[in-house]
MARFIKOL-707500 format. One record per residue (C-alpha): x, y, z. Coordinates in steps of 0.05 Angstrom, whole numbers, padded with zeros to 5 digits, always signed. Layout:
BEGIN
XYZ;...
END
This chain:
BEGIN
+00357+01094-01867;+00303+01040-01864;+00347+00979-01876;+00403+00943-01838;+00465+00960-01879;+00534+00928-01881;+00562+00990-01847;+00511+00984-01791;+00529+00911-01781;+00603+00930-01776;+00586+00981-01723;+00546+00929-01683;+00605+00881-01686;+00653+00936-01664;+00607+00953-01606;+00608+00880-01584;+00684+00875-01591;+00693+00937-01547;+00642+00916-01494;+00670+00911-01424;+00634+00846-01406;+00678+00785-01397;+00681+00745-01461;+00682+00681-01421;+00609+00696-01405;+00593+00690-01479;+00623+00620-01478;+00581+00601-01418;+00517+00629-01450;+00530+00591-01515;+00543+00527-01476;+00487+00528-01424;+00441+00587-01440;+00429+00656-01410;+00395+00638-01345;+00443+00585-01318;+00501+00629-01337;+00478+00693-01303;+00442+00667-01241;+00467+00704-01180;+00482+00652-01127;+00484+00704-01072;+00410+00718-01083;+00393+00646-01065;+00421+00657-00995;+00363+00705-00981;+00314+00647-00989;+00321+00600-00930;+00248+00578-00934;+00237+00600-00862;+00178+00647-00850;+00154+00684-00789;+00079+00674-00801;+00048+00612-00832;-00021+00582-00844;-00041+00509-00841;-00035+00473-00908;-00045+00405-00938;+00003+00360-00975;+00031+00386-01041;-00014+00373-01101;+00004+00361-01174;-00036+00388-01233;+00009+00347-01280;+00001+00362-01354;-00058+00408-01347;-00071+00482-01339;-00114+00476-01277;-00070+00517-01231;-00128+00565-01214;-00171+00506-01192;-00116+00474-01152;-00100+00540-01118;-00173+00553-01101;-00185+00483-01075;-00120+00482-01037;-00142+00547-01003;-00211+00519-00987;-00186+00452-00961;-00154+00484-00900;-00224+00498-00872;-00245+00426-00888;-00183+00399-00853;-00203+00439-00791;-00276+00417-00795;-00259+00343-00803;-00197+00342-00758;-00150+00321-00814;-00075+00328-00825;-00086+00336-00900;-00142+00331-00950;-00152+00340-01025;-00213+00358-01066;-00227+00329-01134;-00200+00375-01187;-00228+00328-01239;-00299+00343-01214;-00291+00418-01222;-00255+00408-01289;-00316+00372-01316;-00363+00428-01298;-00314+00482-01321;-00309+00452-01390;-00384+00442-01398;-00400+00512-01372;-00345+00544-01415;-00375+00510-01476;-00443+00539-01459;-00413+00608-01444;-00376+00608-01510;-00437+00588-01551;-00480+00640-01516;-00427+00691-01536;-00431+00667-01607;-00507+00676-01606;-00497+00745-01578;-00449+00764-01634;-00483+00731-01694;-00489+00799-01728;-00415+00814-01720;-00371+00802-01781;-00336+00735-01776;-00269+00770-01783;-00283+00822-01730;-00233+00827-01673;-00286+00806-01623;-00308+00742-01660;-00236+00723-01675;-00221+00732-01600;-00279+00688-01581;-00258+00633-01630;-00185+00635-01611;-00183+00588-01550;-00253+00579-01522;-00242+00517-01479;-00172+00526-01453;-00157+00501-01382;-00143+00569-01351;-00186+00614-01308;-00191+00666-01254;-00219+00665-01184;-00289+00693-01200;-00298+00640-01254;-00284+00587-01201;-00330+00620-01151;-00387+00610-01200;-00371+00536-01205;-00368+00528-01129;-00436+00563-01121;-00471+00520-01173;-00437+00452-01165;-00402+00450-01098;-00342+00403-01087;-00327+00330-01075;-00267+00295-01043;-00215+00269-01092;-00231+00197-01076;-00303+00208-01098;-00282+00230-01168;-00208+00213-01178;-00163+00234-01235;-00167+00203-01304;-00116+00204-01360;-00148+00265-01392;-00158+00304-01328;-00082+00301-01317;-00066+00306-01392;-00115+00356-01421;-00084+00375-01488;-00119+00324-01533;-00186+00332-01496;-00181+00408-01503;-00166+00401-01577;-00225+00355-01591;-00274+00396-01550;-00250+00460-01585;-00260+00429-01654;-00331+00410-01635;-00352+00477-01605;-00323+00515-01664;-00364+00470-01709;-00426+00485-01668;-00409+00559-01671;-00406+00555-01747;-00474+00520-01749;-00505+00574-01704;-00480+00630-01748;-00504+00594-01811;-00573+00582-01781;-00577+00656-01763;-00560+00674-01834;-00617+00629-01857;-00666+00666-01813;-00668+00624-01750;-00694+00662-01688;-00654+00671-01624;-00698+00619-01589;-00685+00570-01645;-00610+00582-01641;-00612+00570-01566;-00652+00506-01574;-00600+00482-01625;-00544+00500-01576;-00576+00461-01520;-00584+00400-01564;-00511+00403-01588;-00483+00411-01518;-00503+00339-01508;-00443+00316-01548;-00397+00359-01504;-00427+00326-01443;-00416+00257-01474;-00343+00272-01490;-00330+00298-01420;-00363+00237-01388;-00321+00190-01431;-00256+00227-01414;-00268+00248-01342;-00320+00199-01316;-00391+00209-01292;-00400+00265-01242;-00431+00246-01175;-00495+00280-01154;-00496+00246-01085;-00441+00208-01049;-00416+00180-00984;-00346+00192-00957;-00307+00152-00905;-00243+00176-00872;-00200+00171-00810;-00183+00235-00774;-00115+00252-00745;-00135+00217-00680;-00146+00153-00722;-00221+00154-00710;-00264+00128-00767;-00321+00171-00795;-00370+00165-00853;-00408+00223-00883;-00469+00191-00915;-00512+00210-00975;-00492+00282-00986;-00493+00327-01047;-00431+00364-01071;-00466+00430-01056;-00482+00407-00985;-00410+00383-00975;-00383+00452-00994;-00433+00488-00950;-00420+00444-00889;-00346+00428-00894;-00318+00490-00927;-00370+00539-00904;-00349+00599-00945;-00396+00656-00960;-00373+00665-01031;-00405+00734-01034;-00355+00755-00980;-00295+00735-01022;-00265+00790-01065;-00209+00796-01116;-00161+00853-01111;-00115+00870-01169;-00055+00915-01177;-00055+00948-01246;-00014+01013-01242;-00034+01033-01313;-00064+01100-01334;-00128+01068-01360;-00146+01035-01293;-00151+01085-01235;-00145+01056-01166;-00208+01051-01124;-00253+01027-01181;-00282+00958-01193;-00270+00926-01261;-00298+00870-01303;-00278+00840-01371;-00327+00833-01428;-00341+00762-01452;-00300+00730-01396;-00333+00678-01352;-00351+00605-01342;-00420+00598-01312;-00465+00641-01357;-00515+00661-01304;-00462+00676-01250;-00445+00745-01228;-00396+00779-01276;-00322+00776-01259;-00303+00836-01217;-00243+00860-01180;-00220+00923-01146;-00156+00957-01169;-00114+00979-01109;-00042+01001-01096;+00006+00943-01084;+00012+00962-01010;-00063+00949-01001;-00056+00882-01035;-00001+00863-00987;-00038+00888-00926;-00099+00845-00943;-00056+00784-00956;-00018+00792-00890;-00082+00802-00851;-00110+00738-00880;-00046+00698-00866;-00043+00723-00794;-00114+00699-00785;-00093+00630-00809;-00126+00635-00878;-00085+00620-00940;-00090+00669-00999;-00104+00651-01072;-00063+00694-01118;-00046+00703-01192;+00022+00724-01218;+00069+00721-01279;+00108+00660-01255;+00157+00657-01312;+00187+00725-01297;+00256+00721-01263;+00244+00656-01228;+00279+00589-01221;+00226+00534-01223;+00272+00478-01200;+00297+00512-01136;+00231+00547-01125;+00256+00619-01120;+00222+00681-01148;+00268+00742-01139;+00276+00801-01186;+00352+00802-01173;+00361+00728-01190;+00392+00739-01258;+00447+00790-01274;+00423+00811-01343;+00466+00874-01342;+00530+00833-01337;+00509+00794-01399;+00481+00846-01446;+00510+00911-01418;+00445+00941-01393;+00384+00920-01351;+00313+00912-01375;+00279+00978-01359;+00203+00971-01368;+00165+00983-01303;+00103+00944-01283;+00054+00990-01318;+00096+00990-01382;+00102+00915-01381;+00026+00910-01380;+00016+00963-01433;+00067+00933-01481;+00049+00859-01474;+00111+00840-01435;+00074+00813-01374;+00006+00789-01350;-00025+00739-01302;-00003+00668-01322;-00006+00624-01260;-00045+00617-01195;-00016+00592-01129;-00028+00601-01054;+00006+00644-01002;+00013+00601-00940;+00062+00645-00903;+00101+00709-00900;+00167+00729-00868;+00159+00797-00833;+00215+00841-00806;+00215+00875-00738;+00171+00930-00765;+00120+00882-00793;+00142+00893-00865;+00146+00832-00912;+00214+00805-00932;+00191+00744-00970;+00129+00702-00982;+00116+00627-00973;+00082+00598-01035;+00046+00532-01042;+00050+00510-01114;+00014+00454-01151;+00071+00426-01192;+00086+00366-01147;+00138+00360-01092;+00201+00358-01135;+00208+00433-01150;+00228+00481-01095;+00229+00459-01022;+00185+00398-01031;+00136+00438-01072;+00141+00503-01032;+00168+00565-01067;+00198+00628-01038;+00180+00697-01067;+00218+00760-01050;+00176+00820-01032;+00206+00860-01089;+00184+00805-01138;+00114+00811-01108;+00114+00885-01125;+00132+00874-01197;+00098+00809-01219;+00040+00795-01172;-00027+00818-01201;-00085+00789-01162;-00105+00760-01095;-00171+00733-01067;-00188+00745-00994;-00247+00753-00949;-00273+00824-00950;-00260+00830-00876;-00185+00835-00890;-00193+00894-00938;-00196+00966-00912;-00268+00990-00919;-00249+01051-00960;-00229+01005-01018;-00292+00963-01015;-00332+01026-01032;-00311+01013-01104;-00365+00959-01106;-00418+01013-01096;-00400+01043-01163;-00417+01015-01232;-00367+00963-01257;-00318+00990-01308;-00318+00944-01369;-00251+00924-01399;-00244+00897-01470;-00238+00821-01477;-00165+00827-01497;-00145+00871-01438;-00085+00842-01399;-00131+00830-01340;-00172+00784-01383;-00113+00736-01382;-00124+00668-01351;-00080+00630-01302;-00061+00568-01342;+00008+00541-01321;
END
């Protein structure tokens, strides 16, 4: 039968009445919800927030009401080298500065994509995908790498937060309205016979209004600045008349071409040992395309552990909302006893969750430690989040190694921490994934 009948409903009710689960659990779920009712307290005892290997880190940061987690995670990773270079206990880069350039560059990237697809039907899946959310806050590591290469960084005091950098919803909405309007005008001009050069000239002219809106909301971006500070020995220093690009080169010092993203996608369509990119995904239009190497989860862990042992934090992207308690800062796949509540567990594996839309990368954070057993195998991971110091252990989260297996999707490390056999993937042509592939998802929480 195709419909839900009265007889079928009676059977469902009988099944519930005969279930072996304690009915008191139903009362608890109705009163306080599933998660609080089925949280396994014994699991929390595994997370003492003590780790065998740790890196240096700065004070906990707070992205507030914005989706800049990927920026915070990247800058929190980079600042450790700045803290060493300047002899500081802590330091914070301006996330507002990088937000400004991300929004402007995303607007340009989106409009270039519109120019590229002017002959596509407006209702095509591709054009609808491009129009869906062109200026959202989220991103991935390679998108941020392009911003760092082109624009560098500045200390937070040089370009501090504004209302809209910490509360991006209205700004995002207004910017999106405007770029969609510009996209409409570009397609109309093309229909009227405008050349590609004419469309691009029009785009460049209209980007001026985006720049104006960003300057009003986020402030003017510095092109040169001076920075005064006291180091941890209380000595005063001033760095005079420096550009953001020079500051990054001198006080972070990363060779961005040596930084690589590894992903773990155990799906049939993405063989291990190949490098992948995603069509129409990027920020800086002229930057290298996004690329990452798909490797087994053990390789991902090995590279992360190698980096942590060398004192270097690790940027990573995961599905943070899966089986986690935000308030206590614990991510553990055994945290909730779903079987006790509904009579059976959830049975999709990692590949199936990706294939069926049940999981994808949603949030970026930083590994700043790992707890290894006597055989050097990870037990749990120390995570620096960017949600302020109230959640978790004053902003620090604890992730079980089994949770890492199931819900961690991407890390960024120096190539020196990756076995050479896997880096050979970069010698082959990039495999292009469709724009709506799960690995085109952006870290945005």
